[in-house]
C-alpha positions in Angstrom: -135.2 33.7 12.1 -133.0 30.8 12.2 -131.5 31.3 8.9 -130.6 34.6 10.2 -128.7 33.2 12.9 -126.8 30.9 10.9 -125.4 33.8 9.1 -124.6 35.6 12.3 -122.4 32.8 13.3 -120.7 32.6 10.0 -120.3 36.3 10.2 -118.6 35.9 13.6 -116.1 33.4 12.4 -115.4 35.6 9.4 -114.7 38.4 11.8 -112.6 36.6 14.4 -110.3 35.2 11.6 -109.9 38.4 10.0 -109.1 39.9 13.4 -112.1 42.3 12.9 -112.8 43.1 16.6 -115.4 45.6 16.0 -117.3 43.3 13.7 -117.1 40.3 16.2 -118.3 43.0 19.0 -121.4 43.7 17.2 -122.4 40.1 16.9 -122.0 39.2 20.5 -124.0 40.3 23.3 -122.4 42.4 26.1 -122.9 39.7 28.6 -122.0 36.7 26.3 -120.5 33.7 27.7 -118.1 30.8 26.3 -118.3 27.2 28.0 -115.1 25.4 27.0 -115.3 21.5 26.4 -115.1 20.0 29.8 -112.0 18.0 29.2 -110.1 21.4 28.5 -110.9 22.6 32.4 -111.3 26.1 31.3 -113.6 28.1 33.5 -116.5 29.8 31.8 -115.6 33.1 30.0 -118.1 35.8 30.6 -118.5 39.4 29.2 -118.1 40.3 25.2 -114.5 41.5 25.4 -113.4 38.4 27.4 -115.1 35.9 25.0 -113.6 37.8 21.9 -110.2 37.8 24.1 -110.6 34.1 24.4 -110.5 33.5 21.0 -108.1 35.8 19.8 -105.8 34.6 22.5 -105.9 31.3 21.2 -105.6 31.9 17.6 -102.4 33.8 18.4 -100.9 30.5 19.8 -100.9 29.3 16.2 -99.2 29.9 12.7 -101.1 29.5 9.8 -104.4 28.7 11.5 -107.2 27.5 9.2 -110.8 27.0 10.0 -113.3 25.3 7.8 -116.8 24.9 8.6 -117.7 21.4 7.6 -121.4 21.1 8.8 -123.8 23.9 10.1 -127.5 22.6 11.7 -129.8 25.1 13.5 -132.5 24.4 16.0 -134.6 27.6 16.5 -132.3 30.0 18.6 -129.3 27.5 18.4 -126.5 27.0 15.7 -124.3 23.8 15.8 -121.3 24.1 13.8 -118.7 21.3 13.3 -115.1 22.8 12.6 -112.1 21.5 11.0 -108.9 23.3 12.5 -105.6 22.9 10.9 -102.2 24.9 11.5 -98.9 24.6 13.2 -98.4 25.2 16.7 -96.4 28.8 17.0 -93.9 27.4 19.8 -93.6 23.7 18.5 -93.9 24.2 14.8 -95.9 20.9 14.9 -98.6 20.6 12.4 -101.9 19.8 13.7 -105.5 19.0 12.5 -108.4 18.6 14.9 -112.4 18.4 14.4 -114.5 20.0 17.1 -117.8 21.4 17.4 -119.5 24.9 18.5 -122.9 25.3 19.8 -123.9 28.8 19.7 -127.1 30.2 21.2 -128.4 33.6 19.9 -131.2 36.2 20.7 -132.3 39.2 19.4 -129.6 38.5 16.2 -126.5 38.2 18.4 -124.7 35.5 20.3 -125.5 35.1 24.0 -123.4 31.9 24.6 -121.2 29.5 23.0 -120.2 26.0 24.1 -117.1 24.0 22.9 -117.2 20.4 22.2 -114.1 18.0 21.4 -116.8 15.2 20.8 -119.1 15.8 18.1 -121.6 13.4 19.4 -121.8 15.4 22.6 -122.5 18.3 20.7 -125.3 16.9 18.8 -126.9 15.6 22.0 -126.6 18.8 23.8 -128.2 20.6 20.5 -131.0 17.9 20.6 -130.6 17.0 17.1 -129.6 13.4 17.4 -128.0 11.1 19.8 -124.6 9.7 19.3 -126.1 6.0 19.7 -128.7 6.8 17.0 
């Protein structure tokens, strides 16, 4: 089942990048939630449409946004993804490159929860895969 979960998450990124909102919705539970990195300060986002809108709104803030999946790890119903994002800010024109992590929880072949991490060590710890001090 876990390899299937990895494929669901990969398809979700593909759907979001191609702005195929129907495909993204099919991979997301109606009551899904997104929890942003605690340093960002965003409140939790609940509901499939709101979670998808959260990501599409963020993507619209950038020109030439590229997302590279650097690492995927799975543990049962959870999939941890290390991402490298590059592009330019739409308003500022400034180039950026960030490396972040997303931890997805899946049930029944769909995403039920996502968590964002600016610190990959925190993401590893949250996933129970290894501790930053290891």
